[in-house]
C-alpha positions as CSV (number, residue, x, y, z in Angstrom):
1,M,36.2,-4.1,17.0
2,T,39.3,-5.0,19.0
3,G,41.3,-8.2,18.9
4,N,39.6,-11.6,19.4
5,G,36.2,-10.2,18.4
6,A,35.9,-8.0,21.5
7,Q,33.8,-4.8,21.1
8,K,35.3,-1.5,22.1
9,V,32.7,0.4,24.2
10,S,32.8,4.2,24.2
11,I,30.2,6.9,24.3
12,D,31.6,10.0,22.6
13,G,35.0,10.2,24.1
14,P,36.8,10.2,27.4
15,V,35.8,12.0,30.6
16,E,37.3,15.4,30.9
17,L,37.8,16.8,34.4
18,P,37.2,18.9,36.3
19,L,33.6,19.5,35.2
20,A,32.6,23.1,35.8
21,P,30.2,23.4,38.7
22,F,26.6,24.1,37.8
23,D,23.8,25.5,39.9
24,Y,22.1,22.2,40.8
25,K,21.1,21.8,44.5
26,G,19.3,18.5,44.3
27,T,20.2,14.8,44.5
28,A,20.1,12.6,41.4
29,F,18.7,9.1,42.0
30,F,19.8,6.8,39.2
31,A,17.6,3.7,39.0
32,T,17.5,0.6,36.8
33,P,15.1,-2.4,36.7
34,S,16.9,-5.6,35.8
35,Y,14.8,-8.8,35.7
36,D,17.9,-11.1,35.3
37,A,20.1,-9.1,37.8
38,T,22.5,-8.1,35.0
39,V,23.5,-4.8,33.3
40,C,25.4,-4.4,30.0
41,V,28.9,-3.1,29.6
42,D,27.7,0.1,28.0
43,Y,25.6,0.8,31.1
44,C,28.6,0.2,33.4
45,N,30.8,2.5,31.3
46,A,28.2,5.3,31.3
47,M,27.4,5.0,35.0
48,L,31.1,5.2,36.0
49,K,31.6,8.3,33.9
50,S,28.4,9.8,35.4
51,A,29.6,9.2,38.9
52,V,33.0,10.8,38.2
53,L,31.6,13.8,36.3
54,L,28.8,14.6,38.7
55,T,30.7,14.1,42.0
56,S,33.5,16.3,40.6
57,A,31.0,19.1,40.2
58,G,29.7,18.6,43.8
59,V,26.4,16.9,42.8
60,K,25.0,14.3,45.2
61,I,24.0,11.0,43.5
62,E,22.4,7.7,44.5
63,H,22.2,4.5,42.5
64,Y,19.7,1.7,42.8
65,V,19.2,-1.4,40.8
66,H,15.9,-3.3,41.3
67,A,16.9,-6.9,40.3
68,G,15.0,-10.1,39.8
69,D,11.5,-8.8,39.1
70,I,10.1,-10.0,35.8
71,F,7.1,-7.6,36.0
72,I,8.4,-4.3,34.7
73,D,5.5,-2.2,35.9
74,K,5.9,-3.6,39.4
75,A,9.7,-3.1,39.2
76,R,9.3,0.6,38.2
77,N,6.7,1.2,40.9
78,S,9.1,-0.3,43.5
79,I,11.8,2.0,42.2
80,V,9.6,5.0,42.6
81,E,8.9,4.1,46.2
82,A,12.6,3.7,46.9
83,F,13.2,7.1,45.3
84,L,10.5,8.8,47.4
85,D,11.9,7.2,50.6
86,S,15.4,8.4,49.7
87,G,14.6,12.2,49.8
88,A,16.4,12.7,46.4
89,T,14.9,15.3,44.1
90,D,15.3,13.8,40.6
91,L,14.7,10.2,39.5
92,I,16.7,9.1,36.5
93,F,15.6,5.9,34.9
94,V,18.3,4.1,32.9
95,D,17.6,0.7,31.4
96,A,20.1,-2.1,32.0
97,D,20.8,-2.5,28.2
98,V,21.5,1.2,27.6
99,G,24.6,3.3,27.5
100,F,24.6,7.1,27.3
101,D,26.8,10.2,27.0
102,A,27.3,11.2,30.6
103,R,28.2,14.8,29.5
104,A,24.5,15.4,28.9
105,L,23.6,15.0,32.6
106,P,24.1,18.6,33.6
107,R,21.6,19.7,31.0
108,I,19.2,17.0,32.0
109,L,19.3,17.9,35.6
110,M,19.0,21.7,35.1
111,Y,15.9,21.7,32.9
112,E,12.8,23.1,34.6
113,E,10.5,20.8,32.8
114,L,9.1,18.0,35.0
115,V,9.9,15.1,32.7
116,V,12.8,15.2,30.3
117,G,14.7,12.3,28.6
118,G,16.4,11.2,25.5
119,L,15.4,8.9,22.6
120,V,17.3,5.7,22.6
121,P,17.6,3.9,19.2
122,K,15.2,0.9,18.9
123,R,16.6,-2.6,18.7
124,D,15.2,-3.1,15.3
125,K,16.2,-6.3,13.4
126,F,16.1,-4.5,10.0
127,K,17.2,-0.9,10.7
128,D,19.8,0.8,12.8
129,D,18.1,4.2,13.0
130,E,14.6,3.6,14.3
131,Y,13.3,5.9,17.1
132,H,10.1,6.3,19.2
133,M,9.2,9.6,17.5
134,N,5.5,9.2,16.6
135,A,4.3,11.1,19.7
136,L,6.3,14.4,19.0
137,T,4.0,17.4,18.7
138,G,6.2,19.6,16.5
139,V,6.7,22.1,19.3
140,I,10.3,23.0,20.4
141,S,11.0,24.8,23.7
142,P,13.3,27.9,23.9
143,Q,15.9,25.5,25.3
144,G,15.6,23.3,22.2
145,L,13.6,20.5,23.9
146,F,11.1,18.6,21.7
147,Q,7.6,18.4,23.2
148,S,6.1,14.9,23.1
149,L,2.9,13.2,24.3
150,E,5.0,10.3,25.5
151,I,8.5,9.2,26.2
152,P,10.1,5.7,26.7
153,T,11.6,5.3,30.2
154,A,14.9,3.8,28.9
155,F,16.5,7.2,29.8
156,V,14.4,9.8,31.5
157,R,14.6,12.2,34.4
158,I,11.4,12.7,36.5
159,K,11.2,15.4,39.2
160,R,9.9,14.4,42.6
161,E,6.9,16.6,42.4
162,V,5.4,14.6,39.6
163,F,4.8,11.7,41.9
164,T,3.1,13.9,44.5
165,K,0.5,14.8,41.8
166,L,-0.2,11.4,40.4
167,K,-2.2,8.6,42.0
168,R,-0.7,5.1,42.4
169,P,0.0,2.9,40.5
170,F,2.4,5.2,38.5
171,F,3.3,2.4,36.0
172,K,1.0,-0.3,34.8
173,I,0.9,-2.9,32.0
174,G,-2.4,-3.6,30.3
175,S,-4.1,-7.0,30.2
176,S,-4.4,-7.3,26.4
177,E,-2.2,-6.9,23.3
178,S,-4.0,-3.7,22.4
179,D,-3.0,-2.0,25.7
180,F,0.2,0.1,25.9
181,G,3.3,-0.5,28.0
182,E,4.0,0.7,31.5
183,D,5.9,3.8,30.4
184,I,3.1,5.0,28.1
185,Y,0.6,4.4,30.9
186,F,2.7,6.8,33.0
187,C,2.8,9.4,30.2
188,R,-1.0,9.2,29.8
189,K,-1.4,9.9,33.5
190,L,1.0,12.8,33.2
191,M,-1.0,14.3,30.3
192,Q,-4.1,14.2,32.4
193,L,-2.4,16.8,34.6
194,G,-1.9,19.0,31.6
195,E,1.9,18.2,31.4
196,F,4.0,17.1,28.4
197,C,7.1,15.0,28.2
198,W,10.2,16.7,26.8
199,I,13.1,15.3,24.8
200,D,16.7,16.4,24.7
201,S,17.5,15.3,21.1
202,D,21.3,15.7,21.3
203,I,22.3,12.7,23.4
204,S,24.3,9.8,22.1
205,F,23.1,6.3,23.1
206,T,23.8,2.6,22.7
207,H,21.1,0.0,23.0
208,R,22.5,-3.5,23.4
209,E,21.3,-7.0,22.7
210,T,23.4,-9.4,20.6
211,K,24.8,-6.2,19.1
212,A,24.8,-2.5,20.1
213,W,22.5,-0.1,18.3
214,T,24.0,3.3,18.4
215,G,22.6,6.7,17.6
216,N,21.9,10.4,18.3
217,F,18.4,11.5,17.6
218,Y,19.4,15.1,16.6
219,D,21.9,13.8,14.1
220,H,19.2,11.4,12.8
221,C,16.8,14.2,12.3
222,I,19.3,16.3,10.4
223,S,20.3,13.4,8.2
224,K,16.7,12.5,7.3
225,G,15.7,16.1,6.7
226,I,13.2,16.1,9.5
227,L,15.1,19.0,11.2
228,K,17.2,21.7,9.7
229,K,19.8,24.1,11.2
230,A,19.2,27.8,11.2
231,D,21.3,30.2,9.3
232,S,23.1,32.1,12.0
233,H,23.4,35.3,10.0
234,M,19.6,35.4,9.4
235,L,18.1,34.5,12.8
236,P,18.6,35.2,16.5
237,P,20.8,32.7,18.4
238,P,19.2,29.2,18.0
239,P,18.2,26.9,20.9
240,S,20.9,24.9,22.7
241,N,20.8,22.0,20.2
242,G,21.0,24.3,17.2
243,A,17.5,23.6,16.0
244,E,15.5,26.0,14.0
245,A,12.4,24.0,13.2
246,F,10.9,20.5,13.6
247,N,8.8,19.3,10.7
248,H,6.6,16.6,12.1
249,A,4.6,14.5,9.7
């Protein structure tokens, strides 16, 4: 906290320039649905850092906020249409109440997997370390990505080719309480293609409401004993996030 009750907003340190160029030839399309036409301070901070880091590395970026639509599935479908019209190669959904470590973006953009994102801590009234982790399969890719049957769209990168394979609507909310949300609907359609979602566990996030929930899923897994680090003298070099094994209950 700073003076007068103001909250200091920072996601894992300052921007360091120049960012080393990386072999990404596409265009990143950042997009956010905002029903009340506002975004939080953590989001602004992260997007500013993202613009500085990526443009310094020669990466082309676009930014689109779909404001004023209370129907989240309709908003996300409209965003996809704007993305497809743009000619950009990678859609990155970022929710308006989320902040993230911009230094993870080169990894996110370079993964070959079609759908890759991070797990943002839930805004739980009673706990500060709850994550949407019930759909993890227990499989880890050679790059250290966690395979999952579904992923929230609070922070996720989707390649253009995904939308050429799926039928519209891409996102849809069910008509009863037993139905799942628009992002899980998308994941179910993705699985019908034989594709999985993939999670980069080592990204720090904030999730803001009246306070900011902060967390890093990799650190959470280590602290809870869900994940353990490999002994470097016993095993070959570990994946990029240092994970040896994921024990999914």
